Each structure stands twice: as structure tokens, then as C-alpha cells.
N, C-alpha and C positions, 0 to 999 in steps of 0.2 A: 809495653803494657801492648794487652792484647783484645779485639774484636773476635768474634763471633761471629761468621754472615751463615746466610742460606739461600741454596740455588733457586731459581723460577724456572720457569717452562722452557723446554728445550734439554733440560739435563736430563733428561729419565731416558731408563733402557729395560729391554726385559730382563729380567735380570736382577735387578737390584731389592739391595734388602737380603737376595736370601742366602748369601756367608754370614749377615749377620745375624739373622733369624738360625742358621746354624750353629754358630758359635754361642749367642749370648740368649740366656733365657728372656733377658729384660726385654731385647728385639724382638723374641715372640711373644711378649705380652704387650707386647707396643703395638706392633701387626695386628692382633687379635682382636685390640681393645677400638681400633680404627674400623675393622670390618664389621665389629658387633655394633660401633655407633649408626656404621652406615646402610646396616641391613643389609652386608653384600661382600660376598668372598675377595675383596679388593689386593690382598696376597695372593692371592692365585694367577688374580692379570699381573700382577708386579713380578710374582717367581717366573713366571712359564705361559702365559697370554700371549694371544697374539698381538704385535704389535701396532695393530691399527685398534684395538681395546683401547688400550695403555695409552694411546695417544688420543684418545678422546677426553678435552677438555675436564669435565666432569668427573674422572677417574684419575687423569695424571695431574693435578692440582692436590686431590688429598693424597695423592701414592706419593706426590716428591714430600709434602709432609711429613710425612709418615715415618720416609728413610731417615730424613732430620731429626726428627723426635728421636729416634730408636739409639744413632750415635750419640745426640744430646744426653738421652739417659743414661747409656752404656760410662760415657762420662762421666754422669752425676753420680752415678754408683758408686764410683770406683773414688771422687773427690767429689764430695756433697755440697763442699764450700764456691765450685770452681764458676757456678754463673752469680758472683756476689762482688762489689766494686772491687774488693780486694784482692780478685783475681782477673776481673775484668772491665775494661774500661766501656762498651757498648754491644749490641744485638744491632742489625739489619738484617732482611733480605731484600731480595730480589723479586719486586713483585709479590704472586704468593707467597715469597720465601719471608717475607713478612709475616702470617701467621704462623710460620714454622720459627720464626726468630719470636715471636711475643709468646708463644708457647712455650720455647725452652726457658724462658724468661718468667713463667707464671702466671703472668698474663690471662692465659686461654686455660681452660681445661680442654686435655687432649680429645676429646668426645667432639666439645662443642669447635673447636675447631675444623675437625674433617669434615663437619657437617655444616659448619660454613663454605671451608671449599668447594663440599659438593656443592652446593648450593649459590656460590660465584664460576660454576663453569660451568653448571644449567644456564644461568641468567647471562653470560657470555655469547655462550653459544644463540642465546634464542633472541639477542638483541640486534643482529643485523643477519637476516638469510644468507645462508651458504649462493657464496659466489659473488655479492652485492660490496663487500669487503675486501682487504687487502692489508695485506704489511710487506715493507721492504728495509732489506739492509743497504745503506749508506753507506763504502769504505773511502777514508783516506779525503775528507771531510772534516770540516770542523763544527759545531754544535751553530755556529752562527751563519754558517754559508747554509746549514740545512735548514733552518729558521726560515732564513731570505725564500728556498727552493718553496716549501711549502704554502709561504703567504703565497706565492706568486701560481701557484699549483693550485691552491682552493680555491680560484675568485667564484667558480659553479657549484662544485661539491668540498667534500671534506676530504682534507687529508691535512696531519700533523706529525709532528717529534714525537713518538710513542717515546722512546730508550734511549737515554744520552750513555753509552755506554764503558763507553773509553773513548779517549783522543781516536780521535779518526775510524769510531765506530759507533754509528747510528742506528737506530730504527726508525721507519715511518709507516702511521696505519692512517686510514680513511676508508672511502669507496673506492674502488678499482679504478677507474678511470681516472683518478684522481692521482692516485697513487704510482700508474702507468707516467702518469705527465711528469710527476716530482723524478722516477728514474731516468728520464731523458731531460730533464732540466739540469740533474747530479751529473748524469753523464758528458755532457756539454762542457758542463762547468768545470770538467777537470777530476770527480770519481775513479778511482782506483777500479772500481765495481760496485754494481747498482742492480738488486737482482731479489725478484721476486722471493718472498719467503712460504715454507710449506706449512703455511695454519689455515687454521678453519674460522675466523675471524678478527677483525680489528680492533685489535685489544687497545685500551691507553690513549683513543679517543673522546672527538663529543661522541661518537657513532654508537658508546657505550653507555650515555647516559641510562639508557632503560632500567641495566645491570644495574650500575650505580645505587638507582631507586628502589631496585630489590634488597640491595645489599642494603642500605639503609635500614630496611624493616628489619631484617635477621639479625643484624649487627643491635638493633636497640634492643632486643629480647633475650642477648646472651650478657653474661656477667662479664666486665674487663677488670682486671687488678689491676694497680700497678706493676710494670717488669719492676723485676729485683735488681737491674741495668739500664739503663735509657738506651730506645731504641732512636737509630738514624731512621727519621723516617723517608721515604721514598721523594714524595712531593713537596718537602721542603730541605732537603737536604742538611737536614741538624736533627739533634736530641728531643727526643721527647719522654714524659713521663708521666702529663697526668693522663689518666683513664678516660676523660671526656673527650679531650683532646684526640687521643689513640682512633679512637668509634669516629668523631670527624674526620681523621685522616684519609682512615681505612675506605671508607666513601667517596672521598677526592680521588684516592690509588684508582682509582677503578677508570676514568675518565683523563685522566693527571696522568704527564711526563716520567717518567722513572730514573728521577736524576743521580742514577749510579756514579758517576763518573766523579761526579761533587759532594755524594755522599763518603765515596773512598778519601778523595779528600778532605774532607771535612775532618774524618777521622785523624787523618795521618796530623792534621794542624793541633786537636786535640790532644796529640801526644802517642797515640799510635803506634803500634812497628810491626804487628804481625795481626794477619785478617787471617782466620781460621776456619774454614771452610768445610760445614756439616751436611753431608747427604751425600748422592750423585753426582756424579760428575768432578769436571774440575775448571767448569765455568767460569766461575767467579776469581779464583787463583789464578785463571790468565788474563785475564781482566784487568787484575790488582799490578802483576808485571809492568803494565801497558801504562796504566794508568801514572803511578808512582813505583820509579822501580828502585825505589829505598824500601819499600815494604815488602816483609816476606809475606809470600801466599802461599798457603797449603791446602790443601782439602785430604779432610778423613773421613773416607767411605767404603773403608772393608776395616775387619779386621789387625790385619796389620798393621795398616796408619795407626789404627784408634792404638795399637797396645805398643808402638815404637813412642807415640803424642804421651801417653802417661808415663812411661820412664823420666821422659825429658821433665817433667813440669812437677 
């Protein structure tokens, strides 16, 4: 049984989606729909823009969703029952990827998802002044070790485990000085590497509370339908289908930890054997191999990937 998974921030690159737009009319229509929803030529930034423009959080988030949705719609056009319980067990997405997952499964309209992610990106950027917050990747320690480290490092300022990505790959987030203290503690406790990440805000920690409040209001104004297959939610690492619960979890997700490792293990425990990543990059497919070697992780981001996948199913 398969699940479809959707990438988050860090998977973007200039040129993403361009080959899909050239090969498939439904991809061109998807990108145009997002451009229209945002009153912005986001597709131009994606295809040929400056990297600095694409890496602005308010652009990155809807752009990654647009590419994921282009792939999902190409697949659904060829196989209309693909995202139904007979064909697919779950959908899941890493951070902003939850919006892509929910849109693919019919919970959000594409225009609403694009506007929500633009708002989410702007709110996350505004929540903490540039330079005040930071994020760091800690490699080679397990989650229990990292939680002990951030507890020790957060006596005066905020630092928390933000992403539990895979065994030995955890991201921490918070005030810059507290994150730097966590890096020093992690290094002392035997981390293989502990490095600051080139991000503009400290995502998935309590410093994002102002952004969570913005998203509470934004989500309250949008219709959310029950997804066609259950969502494995970031903050629960288990499945949900109730629209009101999904709305609540999307608010909690702004400040909560992305429990990706546990989410993958949950899907495996429920009989999933293949995780198919839809959209830009191959980050989640790489994490799948590290979390559970017996799972098959594959990524569909190019016309060739898609055509090969459709021949197989």
C-alpha cells in the first residue's frame, strides 16, 4: 500500500516546475491558478527568478505547494481514483507540505491553499525580527538527547526541537543565543555535526505564536472538507480526517514540532510499504530510507518520473 507525501521548505530550486509546465497542460493551468489567486506572477519567480526571491518564505511556501499540486493533478488526470482509499492509505506533508497534502486530497481548494500559504509565510517572517531567531541542524544524536539539550539551553531564552526528521537528524529552533548554546552542548555530547541553517526565521517553536494566531483567523475563514484519504498530521504523527480537528492541528503546527520520523513509522505500522513524494526535490525520499530501510521511497518531480510511475500502477 502506498502513501503520498509532500515536501516542505528547503526543497525549492529555481527552475522547479518549468519542465512540468512545458509537458502538461494541467500543470500550466495549476501554475496559472496559483498566480491568479495571489495576483502575483509566482510561476515566473519559480521558473526563472532570482534565488533570493524564491527563498523569501512568503514565495517559497505557495511555490512548493504549486509544484506538488501540478504533479498531483497530472497523476489524478491519468488515474482519477488515485487518491481514494482503494489506491492510497494516507497523505502527509512536511510542515507547509501538509497544505499540499490536504489540497491534493480535496480538503482545500487550490486558490485557498495558495493564499493561506502566502499568509503563513508572511506571518512567520513577521513573528520574529530578522537576526533575533535561528535554526540549527543537529546530526548524530537521537531525539531524547536533543530534548535534554534544548531543556538545558533554554533557561533564559527559547530553544526547542522543531523537526524530528529522521534518526540522527533533528532541527532546533529559537532565540539565536539559545540555539548557539544548544549547538555547543550538542557538540560536547558527541553530535557528528551541529550547524546553523540559512533560514530567515525560527520556525516551529513558541516564538511563532503570533503567526499561529494569524493562521487561526485565516483558517477560520476558509472551508475545509474531509480529505479523500486520512492525513497523517505533523503534530500528532497519527491520522486525522475530521475537518475541525485538521483546522486546529494546522494552527498548532506553526509552533509545534514536525514529527516526521514518527509519522513515517506510523504509516509503516499501518501497512504502508511505499512513500511517493510529489513535488520538488527528493528530501523526503532520502529521509524515508534513513527512517525505515524496508520502506520504498520514490520521488515524482519530472515528466519522466511521472510517466514511469503511471506505467507501473
